[in-house]
C-alpha positions, 0 to 999 in steps of 0.5 A, a space after each residue: 542782466 535785464 528782462 528784455 524779453 518780458 519788456 518787449 512782450 509787454 510793449 508789443 501786446 499789453 493794453 495797459 501800457 497806453 491810455 485806452 484812447 491811445 490804444 484804439 487809435 487808427 493809423 490816421 490818428 497816429 499820424 496826427 498825434 503830434 498835432 494833438 499832443 502839442 496843440 496847447 503848447 503851440 498856441 501862441 495866445 496860450 503860451 504867452 499868457 503871463 498868468 500861466 506860462 513864462 512869455 520869455 520863451 514861447 516855444 512851450 508853456 514850461 520853458 525855460 525850465 526849471 524856472 521860479 516863474 513856475 513857483 510861488 512864495 511859501 513861508 512854510 517850506 525850507 526854501 520859501 518857494 513852492 512849485 506851482 504848475 498849472 494843469 493846463 501848463 503840463 505836457 499832454 498825451 496824444 489823447 489830450 490828457 495833461 500830466 497831473 501836477 499835484 505831486 510836483 506841487 509838493 516840491 519846494 524847488 527843482 532837482 539838484 541834477 536838473 537839466 536846463 532847457 530853452 528853445 533857441 531857433 537856429 542856434 549853432 553851439 559850435 559857432 556860439 562857442 558854448 562849452 561842449 561835453 568834451 570841454 566843461 572847463 570852458 563853461 567857467 570862462 569869463 566870456 562864456 556864452 552860457 552863464 550858470 550862477 549860484 545866486 546865493 554864493 556868487 559861484 559860477 557853476 560848471 556845465 556842458 551844453 548840447 542840442 537834443 540830437 533826437 529831435 528835428 531842428 524845429 523842435 530841438 531844445 538847448 540842454 544845459 547839464 550841470 557837471 556837478 549837482 547844484 546845491 540843495 536849497 540854493 537859487 541859481 541864475 541862468 543867462 544866454 548871451 552872444 548866441 549865433 546861428 550856423 552862418 555866424 550871425 547873432 541871434 536876437 532875443 525874442 520880443 517878450 524877453 527884450 521887453 522884459 529886459 528893457 526899460 521899465 514897462 507901464 504898470 498896466 503892461 501885460 509883461 510888467 509883472 514879469 519884468 519886476 520878477 526878473 529884475 533881481 536876477 538881471 541885476 545880479 547878472 549885471 554885477 557879474 559882467 553879464 549884459 544884454 543877454 538873449 535870455 535869462 531866468 532864475 530857479 530854486 533847487 529843492 531843499 534837503 528836507 524836500 528831497 530826502 525827508 520822506 525816506 528819512 522819516 520812514 527809516 526813523 519811524 521804522 527803526 525806532 519801533 525795532 528798539 535796537 532789535 532785529 526785524 522779524 523774519 522767516 526762513 522759508 527755504 534752506 538749500 545745501 549744495 554738495 561740492 559737486 553741485 556748486 563748488 563755491 556756494 555751500 548754502 542758499 537761504 531764502 525767506 522774508 523780512 517783515 517791514 512796516 509798509 508806508 504804501 497806500 495798499 495792503 502789502 504794497 504791490 506795484 503801483 502803490 504810492 506813499 500814504 501820508 499822515 496829517 503832518 504830511 509825512 509818510 504814515 503806516 496804515 494800521 498793520 500794513 506790512 511789506 514782506 521783503 523777500 531775501 536770498 542769501 548765498 553762503 560760500 564754502 569758505 564760511 564753513 572754515 571761518 566766518 565771512 563778512 555780510 554784504 547786501 547786494 543790489 540787482 540790475 535794471 527791473 530785475 530780480 534779487 536772485 541775481 545774487 546767485 550770478 556767477 561773478 557774485 558767487 566767485 566774489 563770495 567764495 574767493 573774497 570771503 563774503 556772504 551776499 544777501 539781496 532783496 528786490 529793489 521794489 519800485 524798479 524790480 521785475 514786478 514793477 515792469 508794467 508800472 514803469 512802462 505804463 508811466 511812459 504812456 501817462 506820466 501822471 502814473 509815474 509817482 508810483 515808481 519813486 514812492 515804491 522805491 523809497 519803500 524798497 530802500 527801507 526794505 533793504 535797510 531792514 534786511 541789513 539790520 536782520 543780517 547784523 543784529 545779535 538776534 538776527 540771522 546769525 541766531 538762526 540755524 540756517 546761518 550757523 554750522 558746527 555750533 557757530 555763526 557762518 558770518 561775523 557780524 562784528 565786521 559790520 555790513 557793506 554794500 555791493 551793487 551793479 548797474 541799477 544796483 549802483 544807481 539806487 545803491 548810492 541812495 541806500 548807502 546814504 540813508 543806511 545807518 549800518 553801512 559805511 562802505 559801498 561799491 557802486 558798480 557800473 554806476 551813474 546818476 541821474 536817470 534823466 541824463 541816462 535815459 537818452 544815452 542808454 541802450 536799455 531805454 529802447 522799450 520805454 522809448 517805444 511807449 514814450 513815442 506813442 504817447 508823447 511823440 513831440 521830442 520837445 515835450 519828451 525833454 520836458 517830461 524827462 526834466 519833470 520826472 527827475 523832480 520825483 525820481 530824485 526821491 528814488 535814486 542817488 541823485 536826490 541823496 548825493 550831497 550826503 553820500 560821502 560828506 554831510 551825512 544825514 542825522 543818525 547816519 555815519 559817514 560813508 565811503 564809496 568805490 565807483 567802478 565804471 566801464 569805459 564806453 558803457 552802453 547802458 550807464 553812460 560814463 558821463 553820469 558817473 563823472 557828474 556823481 564823482 564831482 558831486 560826492 568828492 570822489 577822486 579818479 584813480 590815475 591814470 584813468 584811461 590809456 593815452 588817446 582814449 578820452 575824448 576830453 580836452 582835459 580828461 576827467 575835468 573837475 575830478 581830483 586825482 588819486 595816485 599811489 598804491 592805495 587811496 583812503 577815500 571815495 574813488 572812481 575807477 575806470 575799467 576799459 574793455 577796448 570798446 570804442 568811445 561813446 558818442 558825444 550826443 545824447 544818444 546811446 553807444 552802438 559801436 563795439 561790444 557792450 562792456 557793461 558786465 566786464 568790470 564785475 567779472 574781472 578778477 583784479 576788479 573783484 580784488 579791488 572791491 574786496 580790499 575796499 569793502 574790508 579796509 576802506 582803501 582803494 587799491 591800485 590793482 592795475 600796476 600804476 597803469 590804466 585798468 583793463 578788464 579781462 575782456 580787453 583784447 
């Protein structure tokens, strides 16, 4: 489901994947890349400059992260804060080019799924007793050594802690990952206390933080301003029983407006111009199949839907970015259109009775032609659906060079989420053409014997797999026409998924060449999540099921995940389920399969024959359990594609998309795929 041969060829041969300076480096220069790429962050005088970097964690300028030290007051934003990264504070490539912070500095806070990063030399998490990925509940214990506190509500927040398993000991970051997305627009306080090394000895705080957390400093002291800034957070921690921390800081989460405002504005502008009618479309190819040619599909329809383009280049090719108007919202350049290609697969059963329309979402950097895959055709014919798909522009095959080149210079990354937002609008317009009275079913290509082949009164649903699940959650949250969606082998967010996915290898090669310092790499992943939120489910999850956006109905989703998935880590689906309030179909897995002290901690159970709400269903192929570190699975056969190919899982999807009910199709036991031995 992924164009690995094309990816590999680009990584090996394309000069556009690296900066010109990096492309011409000799082997000797490659050997000195780490020193070149991190010299700025390693300079103690720079790292402790309180005008640019937070001195309380001198390992790198942006540490600890995320951090309100890196923001400024701004009454014009929804949170009252605005990110203010200095160019000199940003990670640099081996060629010495810092990431341009301009787009980050439009944010009014940090990602709701942001990993929290700090450098603690000598830290042993086991000796410290920090909550591991297998025991998230421990993070809420009164004496937990890491405290994550919602400062607006006083609620302790669940997380797990891990050390970056990809880094050498001297560049290894502590990573704290929220087990449920943080609340939009809220301020959070973090504290580390009682930390211990491998021998069990206490780790003392650094000199700068000890001074900031200590008695009042003289007005002229270089740390006096930082002490005043941090005092409210330290007082709040003290009220919650946290005293004498090793390190503490606070940060603000981006607002709903900042996360989704661009996509919602594009949607509303474009749909308002339609005036309730179908968007313009052209059918370019109609292919009829005989039963001998295809026993499942009777007709394939291909064409284009015309969509207003909010990108800054005519036609919005890969690499385009959003064009903004004077109000700071996306604006259409005069006459700029996106010709969204589509393919629809109409099953033979539609010749007997009208079927239901469903949008389909394809996999990682793939093609919309995936809608013609065998499992999709089987679902169409046996369950009565006509599936239509359009490329996930921003993360489609055409975007491979852009995505890969971003990992060579992250100043280019903005084009990925920007074009992805246009991709959401393209899919919304395709869905509107599928369901409008003057849309597809008014065209002869979607009719036979004088009647439409799909019944638009049944509404529009969504089914997507892998990237189609990761991006599909955002589409469902934004869509005014979709109420029910299946997110297959899904999860969020990409900064959590990256290190844990077998798909990351081609990108990691480029990443290693341009940002070879593993400490820098985690900072870069945390940074790009702040922009990637606009182009994947993580930025929209708070409104996926409850709290729908204005002009948007309530939605329900069925999450089908593969146990020990090599490409989309299960743990990222668990975070999503907790965030959206989905229940886990129980029993989720067989006895002894889960590595957790409390399996599926924090996710309520759904039992019985049916569940009338959003749910997480785990499908097991017998693959060995995944590693507990932030590394990809390597054991056993990848089960990523097994759920979608399993008849029982297809039946479960069908029941859900037609009724909104999650059916127990596994006989009151764990769900096993057809590949299970």
